[in-house]
GULUM-261599 format. One record per residue (C-alpha): residue in one letter; residue number from 1; x, y, z. Coordinates in steps of 0.25 Angstrom, whole numbers, plus 5000, padded with zeros to 4 digits. Example, Ala and Ser with C-alpha at 12.3 -4.5 7.8 and 13.67 -1.06 7.14 Angstrom:
<guse:a | paza:1 | east:5049 | north:4982 | up:5031>
<guse:s | paza:2 | east:5055 | north:4996 | up:5029>
! end
This chain:
<guse:x | paza:1 | east:5000 | north:5000 | up:5000>
<guse:x | paza:2 | east:5004 | north:5014 | up:4997>
<guse:x | paza:3 | east:4999 | north:5027 | up:5001>
<guse:x | paza:4 | east:4999 | north:5041 | up:4994>
<guse:x | paza:5 | east:4996 | north:5054 | up:5001>
<guse:x | paza:6 | east:4987 | north:5063 | up:4992>
<guse:x | paza:7 | east:4987 | north:5075 | up:5001>
<guse:x | paza:8 | east:4980 | north:5080 | up:5013>
<guse:x | paza:9 | east:4974 | north:5067 | up:5018>
<guse:x | paza:10 | east:4973 | north:5060 | up:5006>
<guse:x | paza:11 | east:4979 | north:5045 | up:5003>
<guse:x | paza:12 | east:4980 | north:5036 | up:4991>
<guse:x | paza:13 | east:4982 | north:5022 | up:4995>
<guse:x | paza:14 | east:4987 | north:5012 | up:4986>
<guse:x | paza:15 | east:4987 | north:4997 | up:4987>
<guse:x | paza:16 | east:4986 | north:4985 | up:4976>
<guse:x | paza:17 | east:4984 | north:4996 | up:4965>
<guse:x | paza:18 | east:4972 | north:5001 | up:4973>
<guse:x | paza:19 | east:4970 | north:5015 | up:4979>
<guse:x | paza:20 | east:4962 | north:5021 | up:4991>
<guse:x | paza:21 | east:4961 | north:5035 | up:4994>
<guse:x | paza:22 | east:4960 | north:5042 | up:5007>
<guse:x | paza:23 | east:4955 | north:5057 | up:5009>
<guse:x | paza:24 | east:4959 | north:5060 | up:4995>
<guse:x | paza:25 | east:4956 | north:5075 | up:4992>
<guse:x | paza:26 | east:4959 | north:5084 | up:4980>
<guse:x | paza:27 | east:4953 | north:5097 | up:4986>
<guse:x | paza:28 | east:4958 | north:5103 | up:4999>
<guse:x | paza:29 | east:4951 | north:5117 | up:4996>
<guse:x | paza:30 | east:4941 | north:5115 | up:5008>
<guse:x | paza:31 | east:4954 | north:5115 | up:5017>
<guse:x | paza:32 | east:4963 | north:5125 | up:5011>
<guse:x | paza:33 | east:4961 | north:5138 | up:5005>
<guse:x | paza:34 | east:4965 | north:5139 | up:4990>
<guse:x | paza:35 | east:4968 | north:5125 | up:4989>
<guse:x | paza:36 | east:4967 | north:5120 | up:4974>
<guse:x | paza:37 | east:4961 | north:5106 | up:4972>
<guse:x | paza:38 | east:4972 | north:5095 | up:4971>
<guse:x | paza:39 | east:4983 | north:5104 | up:4976>
<guse:x | paza:40 | east:4993 | north:5097 | up:4985>
<guse:x | paza:41 | east:4985 | north:5084 | up:4984>
<guse:x | paza:42 | east:4988 | north:5071 | up:4976>
<guse:x | paza:43 | east:4978 | north:5062 | up:4967>
<guse:x | paza:44 | east:4978 | north:5048 | up:4968>
<guse:x | paza:45 | east:4985 | north:5040 | up:4958>
<guse:x | paza:46 | east:4973 | north:5032 | up:4954>
<guse:x | paza:47 | east:4958 | north:5029 | up:4957>
<guse:x | paza:48 | east:4956 | north:5024 | up:4971>
<guse:x | paza:49 | east:4947 | north:5011 | up:4976>
<guse:x | paza:50 | east:4941 | north:5019 | up:4988>
<guse:x | paza:51 | east:4943 | north:5033 | up:4995>
<guse:x | paza:52 | east:4943 | north:5034 | up:5010>
<guse:x | paza:53 | east:4940 | north:5048 | up:5018>
<guse:x | paza:54 | east:4942 | north:5051 | up:5031>
<guse:x | paza:55 | east:4932 | north:5063 | up:5033>
<guse:x | paza:56 | east:4923 | north:5071 | up:5025>
<guse:x | paza:57 | east:4932 | north:5084 | up:5026>
<guse:x | paza:58 | east:4935 | north:5090 | up:5012>
<guse:x | paza:59 | east:4949 | north:5088 | up:5013>
<guse:x | paza:60 | east:4948 | north:5074 | up:5015>
<guse:x | paza:61 | east:4935 | north:5070 | up:5006>
<guse:x | paza:62 | east:4936 | north:5075 | up:4993>
<guse:x | paza:63 | east:4925 | north:5069 | up:4985>
<guse:x | paza:64 | east:4929 | north:5075 | up:4972>
<guse:x | paza:65 | east:4943 | north:5070 | up:4974>
<guse:x | paza:66 | east:4938 | north:5056 | up:4977>
<guse:x | paza:67 | east:4928 | north:5055 | up:4965>
<guse:x | paza:68 | east:4940 | north:5057 | up:4956>
<guse:x | paza:69 | east:4949 | north:5046 | up:4963>
<guse:x | paza:70 | east:4939 | north:5034 | up:4965>
<guse:x | paza:71 | east:4932 | north:5026 | up:4955>
<guse:x | paza:72 | east:4915 | north:5029 | up:4955>
<guse:x | paza:73 | east:4911 | north:5020 | up:4967>
<guse:x | paza:74 | east:4924 | north:5019 | up:4974>
<guse:x | paza:75 | east:4921 | north:5020 | up:4989>
<guse:x | paza:76 | east:4924 | north:5032 | up:4998>
<guse:x | paza:77 | east:4925 | north:5028 | up:5012>
<guse:x | paza:78 | east:4921 | north:5040 | up:5022>
<guse:x | paza:79 | east:4917 | north:5043 | up:5037>
<guse:x | paza:80 | east:4903 | north:5046 | up:5041>
<guse:x | paza:81 | east:4896 | north:5060 | up:5038>
<guse:x | paza:82 | east:4898 | north:5071 | up:5048>
<guse:x | paza:83 | east:4889 | north:5072 | up:5060>
<guse:x | paza:84 | east:4879 | north:5082 | up:5063>
<guse:x | paza:85 | east:4873 | north:5095 | up:5053>
<guse:x | paza:86 | east:4881 | north:5102 | up:5042>
<guse:x | paza:87 | east:4888 | north:5112 | up:5051>
<guse:x | paza:88 | east:4894 | north:5100 | up:5059>
<guse:x | paza:89 | east:4897 | north:5093 | up:5045>
<guse:x | paza:90 | east:4902 | north:5105 | up:5038>
<guse:x | paza:91 | east:4916 | north:5099 | up:5035>
<guse:x | paza:92 | east:4911 | north:5087 | up:5028>
<guse:x | paza:93 | east:4899 | north:5090 | up:5021>
<guse:x | paza:94 | east:4907 | north:5095 | up:5008>
<guse:x | paza:95 | east:4913 | north:5082 | up:5007>
<guse:x | paza:96 | east:4900 | north:5074 | up:5010>
<guse:x | paza:97 | east:4894 | north:5082 | up:4997>
<guse:x | paza:98 | east:4905 | north:5079 | up:4989>
<guse:x | paza:99 | east:4906 | north:5064 | up:4991>
<guse:x | paza:100 | east:4891 | north:5063 | up:4987>
<guse:x | paza:101 | east:4893 | north:5073 | up:4975>
<guse:x | paza:102 | east:4905 | north:5064 | up:4970>
<guse:x | paza:103 | east:4897 | north:5051 | up:4971>
<guse:x | paza:104 | east:4907 | north:5045 | up:4979>
<guse:x | paza:105 | east:4904 | north:5031 | up:4985>
<guse:x | paza:106 | east:4906 | north:5036 | up:5000>
<guse:x | paza:107 | east:4904 | north:5026 | up:5012>
<guse:x | paza:108 | east:4904 | north:5030 | up:5026>
<guse:x | paza:109 | east:4913 | north:5021 | up:5034>
<guse:x | paza:110 | east:4912 | north:5019 | up:5049>
<guse:x | paza:111 | east:4925 | north:5018 | up:5058>
<guse:x | paza:112 | east:4933 | north:5005 | up:5059>
<guse:x | paza:113 | east:4926 | north:5000 | up:5046>
<guse:x | paza:114 | east:4934 | north:4994 | up:5034>
<guse:x | paza:115 | east:4932 | north:4993 | up:5020>
<guse:x | paza:116 | east:4941 | north:4986 | up:5008>
<guse:x | paza:117 | east:4944 | north:4992 | up:4995>
<guse:x | paza:118 | east:4954 | north:4983 | up:4986>
<guse:x | paza:119 | east:4967 | north:4982 | up:4994>
<guse:x | paza:120 | east:4962 | north:4993 | up:5005>
<guse:x | paza:121 | east:4956 | north:4989 | up:5018>
<guse:x | paza:122 | east:4952 | north:5003 | up:5024>
<guse:x | paza:123 | east:4945 | north:5005 | up:5039>
<guse:x | paza:124 | east:4940 | north:5019 | up:5043>
<guse:x | paza:125 | east:4946 | north:5021 | up:5057>
<guse:x | paza:126 | east:4942 | north:5032 | up:5068>
<guse:x | paza:127 | east:4947 | north:5046 | up:5066>
<guse:x | paza:128 | east:4941 | north:5059 | up:5073>
<guse:x | paza:129 | east:4940 | north:5071 | up:5064>
<guse:x | paza:130 | east:4943 | north:5085 | up:5070>
<guse:x | paza:131 | east:4931 | north:5092 | up:5065>
<guse:x | paza:132 | east:4921 | north:5081 | up:5071>
<guse:x | paza:133 | east:4918 | north:5075 | up:5057>
<guse:x | paza:134 | east:4919 | north:5060 | up:5055>
<guse:x | paza:135 | east:4932 | north:5055 | up:5051>
<guse:x | paza:136 | east:4938 | north:5041 | up:5048>
<guse:x | paza:137 | east:4952 | north:5037 | up:5046>
<guse:x | paza:138 | east:4957 | north:5026 | up:5038>
<guse:x | paza:139 | east:4965 | north:5014 | up:5038>
<guse:x | paza:140 | east:4969 | north:5008 | up:5025>
<guse:x | paza:141 | east:4976 | north:4994 | up:5024>
<guse:x | paza:142 | east:4981 | north:4988 | up:5011>
<guse:x | paza:143 | east:4993 | north:4978 | up:5008>
<guse:x | paza:144 | east:4995 | north:4976 | up:5023>
<guse:x | paza:145 | east:4997 | north:4990 | up:5026>
<guse:x | paza:146 | east:4989 | north:5001 | up:5033>
<guse:x | paza:147 | east:4987 | north:5016 | up:5031>
<guse:x | paza:148 | east:4980 | north:5025 | up:5041>
<guse:x | paza:149 | east:4974 | north:5038 | up:5036>
<guse:x | paza:150 | east:4970 | north:5048 | up:5046>
<guse:x | paza:151 | east:4961 | north:5059 | up:5039>
<guse:x | paza:152 | east:4962 | north:5071 | up:5047>
<guse:x | paza:153 | east:4959 | north:5064 | up:5060>
<guse:x | paza:154 | east:4962 | north:5070 | up:5075>
<guse:x | paza:155 | east:4969 | north:5062 | up:5085>
<guse:x | paza:156 | east:4960 | north:5052 | up:5092>
<guse:x | paza:157 | east:4960 | north:5039 | up:5100>
<guse:x | paza:158 | east:4958 | north:5029 | up:5089>
<guse:x | paza:159 | east:4972 | north:5028 | up:5084>
<guse:x | paza:160 | east:4975 | north:5017 | up:5093>
<guse:x | paza:161 | east:4962 | north:5009 | up:5088>
<guse:x | paza:162 | east:4967 | north:5011 | up:5074>
<guse:x | paza:163 | east:4981 | north:5007 | up:5077>
<guse:x | paza:164 | east:4977 | north:4994 | up:5084>
<guse:x | paza:165 | east:4967 | north:4990 | up:5072>
<guse:x | paza:166 | east:4976 | north:4993 | up:5061>
<guse:x | paza:167 | east:4990 | north:4998 | up:5065>
<guse:x | paza:168 | east:5002 | north:4998 | up:5062>
<guse:x | paza:169 | east:5000 | north:5007 | up:5050>
<guse:x | paza:170 | east:5009 | north:5008 | up:5038>
<guse:x | paza:171 | east:5006 | north:5022 | up:5036>
<guse:x | paza:172 | east:4996 | north:5033 | up:5044>
<guse:x | paza:173 | east:4992 | north:5045 | up:5037>
<guse:x | paza:174 | east:4988 | north:5056 | up:5047>
<guse:x | paza:175 | east:4984 | north:5071 | up:5046>
<guse:x | paza:176 | east:4994 | north:5079 | up:5052>
<guse:x | paza:177 | east:4990 | north:5093 | up:5051>
<guse:x | paza:178 | east:4984 | north:5095 | up:5065>
<guse:x | paza:179 | east:4973 | north:5106 | up:5058>
<guse:x | paza:180 | east:4966 | north:5114 | up:5068>
<guse:x | paza:181 | east:4952 | north:5118 | up:5063>
<guse:x | paza:182 | east:4943 | north:5131 | up:5066>
<guse:x | paza:183 | east:4931 | north:5128 | up:5058>
<guse:x | paza:184 | east:4918 | north:5136 | up:5059>
<guse:x | paza:185 | east:4910 | north:5125 | up:5063>
<guse:x | paza:186 | east:4920 | north:5119 | up:5073>
<guse:x | paza:187 | east:4919 | north:5131 | up:5084>
<guse:x | paza:188 | east:4925 | north:5134 | up:5093>
<guse:x | paza:189 | east:4938 | north:5128 | up:5086>
<guse:x | paza:190 | east:4947 | north:5118 | up:5092>
<guse:x | paza:191 | east:4962 | north:5122 | up:5092>
<guse:x | paza:192 | east:4966 | north:5107 | up:5091>
<guse:x | paza:193 | east:4970 | north:5099 | up:5078>
<guse:x | paza:194 | east:4957 | north:5094 | up:5070>
<guse:x | paza:195 | east:4967 | north:5083 | up:5065>
<guse:x | paza:196 | east:4980 | north:5076 | up:5068>
<guse:x | paza:197 | east:4992 | north:5086 | up:5071>
<guse:x | paza:198 | east:5005 | north:5080 | up:5067>
<guse:x | paza:199 | east:5009 | north:5075 | up:5081>
<guse:x | paza:200 | east:4995 | north:5068 | up:5082>
<guse:x | paza:201 | east:4996 | north:5063 | up:5068>
<guse:x | paza:202 | east:5009 | north:5057 | up:5072>
<guse:x | paza:203 | east:5004 | north:5050 | up:5086>
<guse:x | paza:204 | east:4993 | north:5044 | up:5077>
<guse:x | paza:205 | east:5003 | north:5038 | up:5067>
<guse:x | paza:206 | east:5011 | north:5032 | up:5080>
<guse:x | paza:207 | east:4998 | north:5026 | up:5086>
<guse:x | paza:208 | east:4994 | north:5020 | up:5072>
<guse:x | paza:209 | east:5009 | north:5014 | up:5072>
<guse:x | paza:210 | east:5010 | north:5020 | up:5056>
<guse:x | paza:211 | east:5022 | north:5016 | up:5049>
<guse:x | paza:212 | east:5021 | north:5029 | up:5041>
<guse:x | paza:213 | east:5014 | north:5041 | up:5047>
<guse:x | paza:214 | east:5010 | north:5051 | up:5036>
<guse:x | paza:215 | east:5005 | north:5064 | up:5038>
<guse:x | paza:216 | east:4993 | north:5070 | up:5030>
<guse:x | paza:217 | east:4983 | north:5080 | up:5029>
<guse:x | paza:218 | east:4992 | north:5092 | up:5030>
<guse:x | paza:219 | east:4999 | north:5101 | up:5019>
<guse:x | paza:220 | east:5013 | north:5105 | up:5019>
<guse:x | paza:221 | east:5010 | north:5118 | up:5010>
<guse:x | paza:222 | east:5000 | north:5123 | up:5022>
<guse:x | paza:223 | east:4989 | north:5129 | up:5012>
<guse:x | paza:224 | east:4979 | north:5139 | up:5017>
<guse:x | paza:225 | east:4969 | north:5132 | up:5025>
<guse:x | paza:226 | east:4955 | north:5135 | up:5027>
<guse:x | paza:227 | east:4954 | north:5145 | up:5040>
<guse:x | paza:228 | east:4953 | north:5137 | up:5052>
<guse:x | paza:229 | east:4962 | north:5125 | up:5048>
<guse:x | paza:230 | east:4976 | north:5126 | up:5055>
<guse:x | paza:231 | east:4986 | north:5114 | up:5051>
<guse:x | paza:232 | east:4999 | north:5111 | up:5059>
<guse:x | paza:233 | east:5010 | north:5118 | up:5054>
<guse:x | paza:234 | east:5019 | north:5108 | up:5049>
<guse:x | paza:235 | east:5011 | north:5094 | up:5049>
<guse:x | paza:236 | east:5021 | north:5086 | up:5042>
<guse:x | paza:237 | east:5033 | north:5091 | up:5050>
<guse:x | paza:238 | east:5027 | north:5089 | up:5063>
<guse:x | paza:239 | east:5020 | north:5076 | up:5059>
<guse:x | paza:240 | east:5034 | north:5070 | up:5055>
<guse:x | paza:241 | east:5040 | north:5075 | up:5068>
<guse:x | paza:242 | east:5029 | north:5068 | up:5077>
<guse:x | paza:243 | east:5028 | north:5054 | up:5068>
<guse:x | paza:244 | east:5043 | north:5052 | up:5067>
<guse:x | paza:245 | east:5048 | north:5041 | up:5058>
<guse:x | paza:246 | east:5033 | north:5037 | up:5055>
<guse:x | paza:247 | east:5030 | north:5050 | up:5048>
<guse:x | paza:248 | east:5031 | north:5050 | up:5032>
<guse:x | paza:249 | east:5026 | north:5061 | up:5025>
<guse:x | paza:250 | east:5021 | north:5060 | up:5011>
<guse:x | paza:251 | east:5020 | north:5071 | up:5001>
<guse:x | paza:252 | east:5007 | north:5072 | up:4993>
<guse:x | paza:253 | east:5006 | north:5061 | up:4982>
<guse:x | paza:254 | east:5017 | north:5053 | up:4989>
<guse:x | paza:255 | east:5015 | north:5038 | up:4991>
<guse:x | paza:256 | east:5019 | north:5029 | up:5003>
<guse:x | paza:257 | east:5021 | north:5015 | up:5001>
<guse:x | paza:258 | east:5018 | north:5007 | up:5013>
<guse:x | paza:259 | east:5025 | north:4994 | up:5007>
<guse:x | paza:260 | east:5039 | north:5000 | up:5009>
! end
């Protein structure tokens, strides 16, 4: 099995000539002002068998991108819809509408449920979203190797359960930008990170016993963010300092071959 970083939180996983996508996006303009679609992001190397999304924020669920990367009827596994009214769900409604508009075969899955797609076994595992929206993380197994994808989860108490059931991991891809969010619908704001910061991501990688710990969901160029979204100043450098020998930084478009 080998894994390619597609930018932001997007991954392409390849095994036995088949592909699986996780959080593949082409448009980050909902998060970054002035962002041009495709900027700083890679496209998959071919059509994928299936796609997984961790949650329905538009920087993780891009229905137009998925429609272009999947054959008709290919499954898109996703978490449950948001809870409450339209104000509660303001950060997920756009992706919900777009999944329906593009006719994608989206399927809600429960935590700990497992599916198989060709050579891939995928399991939805617990995650905690910093804005209170439903989120899953993913464990992917193929060719006797295991990969963890952390979406943009906060630190939580499920790491040990995941590690006991699936560890050790060949690679853990973890958000590391420690974003602090001040959103109009979430008041008063919290000064604490709404996703793993570099130290927390490194701690999660250690608990998961990951051979490679790969930071993701940060931008080295630090483009202008939407107001009220502040990242750690150096996610990549701080993560490497905390993760030590596990740390493996992948450039956008770069492959990590887990067989070596």
